C-alpha positions as CSV (number, residue, x, y, z in Angstrom):
1,X,-11.1,30.0,10.5
2,X,-13.9,28.3,9.5
3,X,-14.5,24.5,11.1
4,X,-13.9,22.7,7.4
5,X,-10.6,24.4,7.4
6,X,-9.7,24.0,10.6
7,X,-10.7,20.2,10.1
8,X,-8.6,19.9,7.0
9,X,-5.6,21.5,8.4
10,X,-5.7,18.4,11.0
11,X,-6.2,16.1,8.8
12,X,-3.5,17.4,7.2
13,X,-1.1,16.9,10.4
14,X,-2.1,13.4,10.7
15,X,-1.1,12.7,7.7
16,X,2.6,14.1,7.9
17,X,2.5,12.5,11.0
18,X,2.3,9.2,9.1
19,X,4.2,9.8,6.8
20,X,7.0,10.6,8.8
21,X,6.6,7.9,11.2
22,X,5.7,5.0,9.6
23,X,6.7,3.1,6.3
24,X,2.5,2.7,4.4
25,X,2.4,-0.5,2.5
26,X,-1.1,-1.5,0.7
27,X,-2.5,-4.9,1.4
28,X,-3.7,-6.5,-1.6
29,X,-3.8,-8.7,-4.4
30,X,-1.9,-9.8,-7.2
31,X,-5.2,-9.2,-9.4
32,X,-4.8,-5.6,-8.3
33,X,-3.6,-2.8,-10.8
34,X,-1.7,-0.9,-8.2
35,X,0.2,-4.3,-7.5
36,X,1.3,-4.2,-11.5
37,X,1.9,-0.6,-11.4
38,X,5.7,0.4,-13.3
39,X,6.2,-3.4,-13.9
40,X,7.4,-4.3,-17.5
41,X,4.4,-5.8,-19.5
42,X,2.1,-5.1,-16.9
43,X,-1.4,-5.2,-18.8
44,X,-0.4,-8.6,-20.0
45,X,0.8,-9.6,-17.0
46,X,-2.0,-9.0,-15.2
47,X,-4.4,-10.7,-17.5
48,X,-2.6,-13.3,-17.5
49,X,-3.0,-13.8,-13.5
50,X,-6.6,-13.0,-13.0
51,X,-6.8,-15.9,-16.4
52,X,-4.7,-18.7,-15.1
53,X,-3.4,-17.7,-11.7
54,X,-5.1,-17.8,-8.0
55,X,-5.8,-14.5,-6.1
56,X,-2.7,-14.3,-3.5
57,X,-1.9,-11.8,-1.2
58,X,0.8,-9.0,-2.0
59,X,2.2,-5.7,-0.7
60,X,3.0,-3.0,-2.7
61,X,3.8,0.8,-2.1
62,X,1.4,3.2,-1.1
63,X,0.6,6.0,-3.4
64,X,-0.9,8.7,-1.8
65,X,-3.2,10.1,-4.4
66,X,-5.4,6.7,-4.9
67,X,-7.8,5.4,-2.3
68,X,-7.4,1.8,-0.7
69,X,-9.0,-0.5,1.1
70,X,-6.5,-1.9,3.1
71,X,-3.3,-0.5,4.4
72,X,-0.4,-1.3,6.7
73,X,1.3,1.2,8.3
74,X,5.0,-0.5,9.9
75,X,6.4,1.6,12.4
76,X,10.0,3.1,11.2
77,X,12.3,1.1,12.8
78,X,10.8,-2.1,13.0
79,X,10.7,-2.6,8.7
80,X,13.0,-6.2,9.8
81,X,9.1,-7.5,10.6
82,X,8.1,-7.6,7.7
83,X,11.6,-9.3,6.2
84,X,10.6,-11.9,8.8
85,X,7.1,-12.0,7.9
86,X,7.9,-12.8,4.4
87,X,10.9,-15.2,4.9
88,X,8.2,-17.3,7.4
89,X,5.8,-17.0,3.9
90,X,8.1,-19.1,2.0
């Protein structure tokens, strides 16, 4: 087995471990396209937000086919911490 292939397998095993043991969220802003993905009238709503609202931090679902700068990994079984964080933010 060549070196690049073994590195690829090691990376795959690490990713599999993360998916099995953590909930993965993206920490982004309300200006991000990924935040609006799948929402009704997403294009118009995003443009409106960019023009008339200030940028705010948001969490949205992780898509493994995209690249992100900021990920939030929450251990499975500790999801209530996110709910508590959301309640404190309101």
